[in-house]
N, C-alpha and C positions, 0 to 999 in steps of 0.2 A: 358680441357673441351671437352667432347665428347657427341654428340647427337646421338639419335637412327637412324638407317638406314631408318626408317619410314619417317623422314624429307625429305631425298633425294627422296624416292619413291613418296612422295606426290608432290614434285615439278615436277618431270618427268611426273607424271600422269596429273597434272593440265596443264602443258605446252601444251598438245595436245587437251585440252578442250577450249583453248582460241579462236580458230577459228570455234568452233561449231556454225552452223547457229541457229538463233532464233528458239526455239521449238525442236531442235534436242538434243537427249541425247546419252550417251555412257555407255555401260555396263561394269561392273568390268571385265568380261571375256575378252573383247576386249583390255582393258588397260593392263591387266595382260599379255596377249599374246604379245602385242606390246613391253612391257618392260621386258618380260621374268621373271615375278614376280609371286610368288604363289598367286593364286586367294584368298585363305583363308586369307592370310596376308594382301593383298591389301584391302580386305573387311573391316578389322579392321581399317585400315588407313582411309578409306572413312567414316566409322562410326564417327571417330574423326573429320574429315573435315566437316561432316554434322552437328555435334553438335557444331562445331566452327563457323558455318554460312558461310562456304566457298563454299560448294556444297549443292545442293538440290536433294533429291531422288524423282524420278517420278515413281510411281508404274504402273504395267500393262505389257502386252506382249511386247510393244514397249518402255517400260520404261527404266530407267537407271539413270544416273546422269547428271546434268548440273551445271554450275556455279551459285551460289546463288546471286552474285553481278557482275557488270561489271568487267572484268579482270584488268582494270586500278585502281580499288578500292580495290583489294585484294593484300595486301602487303606481302612481305616475312615474316614480323613479324607475321601477321595474321596466316599464314600457320604454321610457327614455333610454335607459341603458341597453336594452335589447336592440334598439334601432341605431343608436349613436356609438355604442361600444363602451367599454369600461375604463378607458384611459382618462387621466386628469385633463381638465380643460386647459390648464396652464402648464406648459412644459418648460421648466427652468433649465436654461443652458449654462448656468453659472458664468455668465458674461463677466461678472465682477472679478473673476480670476485673471482675466486678460487686461484689466485696467492698467494704464501706463503708470499709475501711482502706486500700484501694488508691487512691493519688492519680493515678497515671498507668499505665493498663493497657497502654501500649505497651512496658512493661518485659518483658512476657511475649511472648517470641518463640521461634523455633526453638532459640535458644541457651539458653532457659530453659523447657524443656518441663514440663508439668504432671506432677509426680511420681506422682500417682494414676494418670494415663493410662499412664505408663511401666510401672508395676508391673502394672497390669491387662493390658497388651499383652504383657508378659513372661510372665505366667501363661497367657495364651491361646497364646502361642508354644510353651510347654512342653506344653500340652494337644494342640496341633496335631502336634507332633513325636511324641508318644506314639501318637496315632491313625495317623500315617503309618508307624509301625513295625509295625503289624498289618494283615494282609490278610484278605480273606474266605477265601482258601485256608488261612491259618493258623487261622482260626475253625473251618472245616470239619474240619481235621486234629485240632484240640484236642477238639472235641465228639464227632466220630465214632469216635475211638479207644476211647470208653467204650460204644459201641453193642454190644448183645448180638448174637449170630449171627442171632437171629430178626429183630431190628430192622434189621440190615444187609441181610438177605435181603428183608424187606418193602420197604425203601427202594429197593433195586435193581429189584425187581419193579414198583414204582410208576413208576420212571423208564422202564422198558421199555414200560409201558402207555400212555405219553403219545403 
């Protein structure tokens, strides 16, 4: 299973938005420069994040983006789903119905689900539950606790300069 690089870009971008003061926004240009990401690509990611209810776009000269919800309410799953979409990872094509040994494919019904599909969807559910248990606030707390004083100071100065 492989996810687009957009998922990683989204997390790294949102990480720096966790500590934005109330009413402060950040522009795509600043985030792109911070993470050395192409502005045009990051703009597409933020469009998905906005549609997913993760960020909110504030128009105007001093506009930009801010988190649409408190960072402890934005889960890894929310971000993942905003970027990758809401469809199941595994799409069962019911190949078993075409098997040469199956005489009557009508025996396969809701009462007889494909066991491969069941297992794959159970695995996806466990994955979803794990990602739902972690928020971007949790990420920020875990990572920033190891920041040196210099890095913390530089980060806070950068936020103030926006």
